[in-house]
N, C-alpha and C positions, 0 to 999 in steps of 0.2 A: 434304593441303590443309586449311587452316583453314576450318572451317564456321562458327564463331562465337566471339566473345569477350564475356565479361560481367565487370562489376566492380560491387561494391557496398560501401558504407561505412555503418557503424552507430555511433551514439553509445551507448556502453556503459551509461552511467547511465540514459539514457532507455529503453533496451531493458530494463534491470532494473526500472524503474518499470512498464513494460508487463507484465512477468512477475508482479510483485507485485499489480497491479490485476486481472489475469486469471489466476489460478493454473493453470487448465486449459490455458493456452496453452503452457506448458513441455512437457506431454505431447503436445499436438497437433503441435508443431513438431519435436520431437526424439525419437529412439529412447531407450530406457531407459539405454543406455550413454552417449549424448550428454548426456542430462538430468542426469547425476550430475557433470558437469564444472563448473568455476568460471564465473562470469558472463562474463568476458572471452572465454573459449573458446566459450561458447554464442553470444555476439554474433558472433564470427568465423564460426562454423558457419552461423548464420542468413544472414550476408552471403554465404557460399559458395553456399548453396542459392538465394538470390536471383540471384546472379551466374550460376549454372548455368541458371536459367530464362531469363535474358537471352541467354546464349550460344546457347540452343536456340530462342530466339524463341517460347517456350511458357510461358505463365503458369499452366498447369494441372497442374504437377507435384505428385505426392503427397509431402508432407514426409518421411514415413518411408521412401520408396522411394529416397532419396538420402542415405545416412548418411556422415558423415565419420569415417574411422578414421585412426589413426596407425600407420605402419609402425614396425618396431623402431628404425629410424634417426630416428624422430620426424617424418618426412615425412608430410604429410596426403594422404589419397587418398579418393576416393569409393567407396562400396560400393553398387551399384545393385541394386534389386529391382523386381519387378512391372512395371507399365507403363513406368516410367522406364528399366528395363533394356532393355525392348523398343525404346524410343525411341533409346537410346544405340547399340544393335545393333552392338557391336564397335568403336565409335569410341574413340579415345584421349582421355581427359579429364584435363587438367592443372589442378591447383588450388594456389593459394598463399594462405595466411592470414597476417594480421598483426594485432596489437593492442598499442597503446601510447598513452599520454597520453589515455586515455578514449575512444579511437576504435578500432573493429575494422574490418578491411577484408578483402576477398577478390577474387581475380582467377581466372577460369575460362576455359580455352581448350579448345574441342572440335575435335578433329582427325580427319579421315577419310582413309583410304588413297586 
């Protein structure tokens, strides 16, 4: 059964300006592995974390507790830790990322048995 669906869209250039204006923001939003990625990938990961919060109807997620990793195939997947892992509690979380023409987007579906 689908528990929630979230979607978010980010203007990559504007997101980059935010990171430049507030340098500590990169480390606040992303794990070390994520922070090393190119700007368009960061914007897509930010969109995914926002979409996750929407799908869970919970705006109080810890940013580092929901890391986006890529499987060998390239498929993105969440790696959950801490309170977010407890909140997910065995649910299947589907994530899709995209970035093109200056826009990054993500869709997240939370599914429970």
